[in-house]
N, C-alpha and C positions, 0 to 999 in steps of 0.2 A: 503494501502499500504506500500511500505516497502524503501530498499536504494536506489532502482531506482533513486530518482531526488537528492538524497545526492551525487551516485556516478557518476552522469552524469555533475556535476560539476568538477568532476576531471579528467572526461575525455577533458572536454573543453580547462579549462586551457588558457593562452594568446597567445599559438600556434597554437590553433585553429581554433582562431578569426583571427589571423595574417594571417594564412594559406589561411584561407577563403576570408578576405579581399583582399589576392595579386591575388587569382585566379578570383577573383570580380571586381580589380580593370584592370588587364591584359587581363581576355577572353572575360568580359560583362557574360552576361544571359548563352555562351557556356561552355561547361563540368559542368555544375551542375549534371548531370547525374552520374558523378565519386563519386558526394559525396552519392549517393544513393548506390551505389554499399560499397563505404567502411563505411557508416553506419549501411549496412545490413551486411557486413562482419565483425563487431566489435557484433553487435546482436547474429550471430549465434555462435562465437567462445563463447561468455561469458555465452549464453544459453548452451552452450556444459557442461563448466564449472560448471554450476549451476548442470544441470542434475546430473554427476557424483557426485557432496556433496549430493543432497537428494533421488537421487534415486540407488547408489550402494548395492548390497547385502552383501557385505562384512565389515560392519558397520563402514568405514571409515567417519572422523566426517567433515575433511576437504579437498578441493584438496591436499596440500601437499601429506595426506596419500597416494592417488591415485600414484602419483608422484613417492612415496615412494617405491611402488610396482613394479615399473621398476627399481629404483638401489636404492640402499639404500642412496647412498649421494646425488640425486636429490635434495630433500627439501634442505641441508644446500648449497647447487649450487645456487637454484633460492635465499633462504633467504639471501645468501652472496650480488649477483649480485645486488639482490633490494634494500637492504638497502645501498649500495652504490650511488645507482641509485637515491636511496632516499635524501641523501647528495647533488647530482647532483641537483636536482630539486630545493628542499629549498633554494640552494643558489641563484638560476635566479629568484625564487619566491618573497623573501625577497627584493629583489632589486625593483621587481617591486611594490610589497605593499608599500614600502619606496617613491619610486618616485610618486605612488598614492597618496600617502596622504599628500605627500610633494604638490601638485600640488592643492591638495582639501583646504589644509590649513595654507600653508606657507605664503598667502597674512597675515594673522591675527598671525601666529607665526614664524617669518622670521628666517631663523637658518643658511642661506647661501649656501655654499657650504657643512656643515655637516647637512642638511635637509633633505635629502636621509636615511642617516646611522641612525640617531634617530627616525626618524618614522618606519624604518626597524626595531628598535631596540624595538618598543612600539607594532607592530603588531607580532614580533614575541616573545614577552611576553604575550600577551593577548593568541596567539595558542599555545604557551607551557606549560601556564594554561589548556587551553581546552581541549589539546592531553594528557594531565596525569590525569582527570576524569576519575574515574572508572565507578561506578553504572548510571550515568548518561551523560556520554560520548555520547553513540547513541543520545540522547534525543537531546544534546545540539547543535549532526554534524545535525539534524532534524530541528530545529530551525533557524541555519545558511544557510541550503539550503535553506529553506523557504523563507526567506529574501534576500538572494541572486536571486533566482531565479525572485522575486518579482521585485527588482531592475533590473534584464537582459530585463524581460518583458517592463515595462515601458520604458528603455532606448531604444527600438527595433522596441516598437510600435511608439513611438514620430518620432525616423527616418524615418521611414517606411510612416508614415503619411507626413513628410515632404517628403520626395523622390517622393514617390507612384509606383507602379509597374509597369512595362511592361509587361502587362498578356501575348499575344502573344509571347514576346523573352522568359519569363519565360517558356511558356508549351513548348519551341523549344527546350530550356537549359533540361528541364526533359527526352527530348524526343529523347536522342543521339543525339543531335545538338553536329559539330564540327566547331572550329577556320577556315575560311578561308585559303584556299591556301595548297599546296602538305603536309606542314607539320601539318597537321591538325591532323591527325592520329597516328602520332610518338606523338604530344603533348598530344591528349586524353590516348592512352599509358601511357605514361613517367607520365601523371597525377594521372590517376588510379591507377597504380602500386604504386607510393609511398603513395598514398593516403590508399591503401588499405594493403600495407607492412605495414604501421606506426601502425593502429589500429589494425592492425590482431596480430602483435606479441608483443605489447606495455606491459611491466611488468603494469601499470595499469589496464588490465581488470584482473587483482588478486584480484583487490581491491571489486568489488562485491560481490562474493562467501565470502571472510570476512567479510563484512558490514552485509551479508544475517545471517551468523554466529551470529555474533553479534545481530543482530536485535530479533532472536530467532527462526527461520524457519530454520526446521530440521526435515527428515522424506518427505517421499513420497507425504504426505497429502497436502505440499505447493507446488508441483510442480506447477499445475495450476494458483496458485497465484503469485508466482513467476515470472511467464511468461508473466503474464499480467503487471505484476510491469515492469518486465525490457523492455518491450515493449511500457509502457508508457516513460519510462526516455529515450530510443532511439529515443523516437519520438518526444520529446522536444527539446532533443539535435539537432536533425535534423530542426528542426523548428528555433531555434536559430542560428544555423549555416548559414543558410540556408536565414535569415534575415541579417546575415552582408553580406554575398556574395552579395545578391541584392542591398543591400545601397551601397557598395562598386561599383557595377555596375553601379548606377545611379550617383554615384558624381564623382568616379573616373573614369571611362572605358574612354579612346579616351583622355584624359586631357594631358596626360604624368607624374601624380603625382604617385609616387608608395608608396608602405607599405611593409618596412621592420622594424619597431618596435612599440612599444604602441604610439608613437607619429604616425604615420602612421593613428591608428584606430580614435586618436583626431582627426585629420586632417580632416578624414572623416567624422565625427560625426558633428563639424562645419559646413560642407560646407551643409550635412542634417538639422541640424536643430536650426543652427545659434551659435549666442553668448552662448547658453545654452549647446551647444553639447558637449564642450571638458568637461564640468563637471559631464554631464550623464556619460560620457565616462568613465572619471577615476573611477566612484563610483562603475560603472560595474567591470571593471580591479579588483579594490582593491578586492570586495566581492568575483569574482572568485578565486583569487591570493590565499586570507585567507581562504577559505574553502581548497582548495589542501593544506596548506601550514598544515592544523590541520588534513588533512585526510589521505593523500600518507606516512608522513614517520612513523606516527601510526602504520598502516597497514602494511610495511614494515619491521619495528624491530619485530612486532608483529609475524611475518611470520619466523625473525630470529629466536627469541624464542624458538618457535615451532618447528624448523628444530634443533633446538638444542639439544630439548627434545625427537625427532622421534632418533636421534645417542646416546643421553646419555639419557637413561631413571631414571637413578640412580639421576640426580638433580630434574627432576621434584618429585619425591619419595620424597627427602630431602625438597622439598619448600612446597610440600602437608603434610609434618610430622610437619615444623614449623608454617604452616597457617592451621590447618586442616577445619577450618571453612569458607576456599574459594573456593568458586565452582573452579574446576578444570580447566574450560575454562577460569578462570581468574587468577591464578595464576602467569601468565605472570607478574601482576602488580606488585607483591611481589617481584621477581627475579633483582638484581644487574645489571646483565647483562641488561636486557629489559629498564630499569632506567637509566642509562648513557650511552648506545647508543643512544635513545631519545633523552636523554639533550644535547648529543655532536650534534646530528642533527639539533636541532633546535635551535643552540645556538651560533655554529661556523661559519656555513654559515654568519652571519651578518659583517662579516669581507670583504666580498664581496662587501658590497654596501661602503665601506669606500673611500673618495675621491682618496689613494695612496696605493687602492687593484690592484694587479695585472690583466692582461688582463683573463678575464675568458675563452678565448679560450681551455687553458689547461683540464677545465672541462668541454667544450663543446666536445672536445677529446674523454674524460673519458667515457662519458654519451652516446654517440654514439658508442664507443667499447663495453659495456657493453650491450647496446642495440641488440647490433650486436648477442652478446651473447645468451641471451636470445630469440631470435627469433624461431630459429628451436627448442630449447628443449621444449617450451612454447607448441609449436603447434603439434610436433610430438608426445610428451608425451600423450597429450589430445586424439589426435587419437587414439592413443593405447587403450589408458585405458578404452574409452567411446565403443570400438567396440567391447571390450572382453566380450562374456555372461557370462562369470564365474564372473566376477565383477559387472556385472551389474542386477537389478531384472527385471524378466521375461517382456518382452516386450519394455525396455529401451534401451536395446545397440544398437549404431547406426545400424540405415535402412542404404544399398549400397549408396542409394543418400547423403546422409548426410555425410558418411565419403568421398564422392566421392568430397564433397562442404569442408571440410574440410582439404581433402588433397591439391585442388586448392588454398582455401586460404592460406596453410601454401608455396606452391611455390610461389606462388605471394610475399608473402614474403619473402623467400631466392633470389627471385632474387631481390628484393629492397635490401634487405642485402646486395650485390653483389655492388650494385650500392652505396650504402652507404660505403663501405669498400674504392672503386673505390674513389669517392669522401673524405673520409680523408686522405687517402694516398695522391693525390693530394695537399690537403692542407697543409700536414706537409714537403713535396716538396718544398712548397711556401716558408715555415716559414723558 
């Protein structure tokens, strides 16, 4: 198997945990079927990206090469927007990692108000060291992912044993159950649109093709293995998010308690497991966000570097001449652009964990705005390149129904984008 387990943790993040806990605490077992639609949409989008990378007929090494065939500036556009998104993500992830470590070891090493910043710096330093590894970087990610997955499985297995599962309610939730009342249909559509739009147009979908490339899977002969790998990772993600949903439904639904932060997850685990619950939850949160800190910014900055090389081939030629023994797909490691941008993204966001740091609402708005820009570009471009028979090997271009599904996911993504724009405008008006 390959990068499926590695990338699934980058897809999860604390946001997926929180959104599932919110849904479980608010709706109980109802609307779990929207989770199936969301996860299925992500599988379909990422599978299409991987298919182009492995099965194109024109020698393109990465998905960015395919996007470049639509517009020369497409890769640079994606590289810049995803790199800025990486900065936004790391800003939140470092705060979460510092908070988790502070709660885990704060009693042994009390640091007061500076506990979170200090531990955020420790986590950031370790993540930076891993991110700058060259040959052993991918193996380090695999080990980190295995440890994280073990922590998550143990955490939520214990939680499920503590809460139990209402099997009939779970079956109804998987079978298009709706909340009671006339608003049930509206709630279902809104929830499904939000989930599908978020995962379908997420910049994190680009992580899998790049990690697959780094694993060494290149060529149509890896397509079957890649499909099984992606399916395995997707099913693992579904199982973990479903576990969070179920635990929240069993412990919080109908109690009036809400989940609006990591603290809500901690309360959920405390009710599910008892005194050991918070420790288990903080461990899970730390490992997930740490994996994200290591994985996301490095891949996004690598995309930026490669997009620059595609528009400025002379730069890549100079790097190859200066380091002739370096493999072409590893030359970005020798580039000052890659090193400086990655270091900036890994280090500077630590300031947002300081006690006097400004409100993160500006970063939230920036992240949301950039996500809006990437949604139509990612899906529309993917739809075009995978349906063109002149770009795909015989038998691998989209069949008509595959194009219809991609277009439907794209339409939902655009709808979600519109709703996001409205929400951002309203939030700005309130400020």
